[in-house]
C-alpha positions in Angstrom: 34.4 19.5 33.0 31.3 19.0 30.9 28.6 16.7 32.2 27.9 14.0 29.7 24.4 13.0 28.9 23.5 9.4 29.3 23.2 7.6 25.9 19.6 6.7 25.2 18.9 4.2 22.5 16.9 5.6 19.6 13.6 3.8 19.0 13.0 5.5 15.7 15.4 4.9 12.8 16.4 7.4 10.2 13.8 6.2 7.7 11.0 6.9 10.1 12.4 10.4 10.8 12.7 11.0 7.1 9.1 10.1 6.5 8.1 12.3 9.4 10.0 15.2 7.9 8.2 14.6 4.6 4.9 14.9 6.4 6.1 18.1 8.1 7.0 19.5 4.6 3.5 18.8 3.3 1.9 20.9 6.1 0.9 24.3 4.8 -0.9 25.7 7.9 1.4 28.1 9.8 -0.1 27.4 13.2 0.7 23.7 12.9 4.3 24.5 11.9 4.6 26.8 14.9 3.5 24.1 17.3 6.1 21.7 15.8 8.8 24.3 16.1 7.9 24.8 19.8 8.4 21.1 20.4 11.7 21.1 18.5 12.9 24.2 20.3 12.0 22.8 23.7 13.8 19.6 22.9 17.1 20.7 21.3 17.2 24.4 22.3 18.9 26.8 19.9 20.6 24.0 17.8 18.9 25.0 14.6 19.6 27.4 11.7 17.3 30.0 10.3 17.4 32.1 7.1 15.0 33.6 4.6 14.2 30.1 3.3 13.0 28.8 6.6 14.2 27.0 9.8 16.4 24.0 9.5 17.3 21.4 12.2 18.8 18.0 12.5 16.1 15.4 13.0 18.7 13.0 14.5 19.1 15.3 17.4 15.5 15.0 18.5 14.7 12.7 21.5 12.3 9.9 21.2 9.7 11.8 23.2 9.8 14.7 20.8 9.5 12.4 17.8 6.4 10.8 19.4 4.9 14.2 20.2 5.5 15.6 16.7 4.1 12.4 15.2 0.9 12.5 17.3 0.4 16.2 16.4 0.8 15.5 12.7 -1.5 12.5 12.7 -4.3 14.4 14.5 -3.8 17.3 12.0 -4.0 14.9 9.1 -7.1 13.2 10.5 -9.0 16.5 11.0 -7.9 17.7 7.6 -9.3 14.5 5.9 -12.5 14.7 7.8 -13.0 18.3 6.7 -12.2 17.4 3.2 -14.7 14.5 3.1 -17.4 16.7 4.6 -16.8 19.3 1.9 -16.9 16.8 -1.0 -20.2 15.2 0.3 -21.9 18.6 0.3 -20.7 19.6 -3.1 -21.2 16.5 -5.2 -24.8 16.0 -6.2 -25.9 14.6 -9.5 -29.1 15.8 -11.2 -30.0 14.4 -14.6 -31.2 16.9 -17.2 -33.7 14.5 -18.8 -35.2 11.1 -18.3 -33.0 8.1 -18.6 -33.1 7.4 -22.4 -30.7 4.5 -22.2 -33.3 2.2 -20.7 -35.6 2.8 -23.7 -32.9 1.9 -26.1 -31.8 -1.2 -24.2 -35.3 -2.6 -24.3 -35.1 -3.0 -28.1 -32.6 -5.8 -27.9 -29.5 -5.4 -30.0 -27.4 -2.3 -30.1 -28.7 0.6 -32.1 -26.7 2.8 -34.4 -26.6 6.6 -33.9 -29.0 7.1 -36.8 -31.5 4.7 -35.2 -31.2 6.4 -31.8 -31.8 9.8 -33.4 -34.9 8.5 -35.1 -36.2 7.2 -31.8 -35.5 10.5 -30.1 -37.4 12.4 -32.8 -40.4 10.0 -32.5 -40.4 10.4 -28.7 -40.3 14.2 -29.1 -43.3 14.2 -31.4 -45.4 12.1 -29.0 
């Protein structure tokens, strides 16, 4: 006779598991995917299928503890990824103007100037 496992109520619904699966699909780093697979393999054993397209498993078979562990792992990975991305963008984006701000000069004349009037003012400024 087979020993039946006690029924444990699922705390995470199918919608949460589907969203978690979408986050897993967005991960491109192989080391993170290997860590997730180790958690899955430890929890459900060899109850997965594997082919040249990848490894497939049923998210509904995972226990609540495994879902929590995978979710925490993904959240820490996303946090570190966004921190690294924000640090990279801060270093790269610097604005340097090529010339003095000419708009302030034009705004001091009052009404809006036409392009012809602006070019005349530029020529006068260059001669001085």
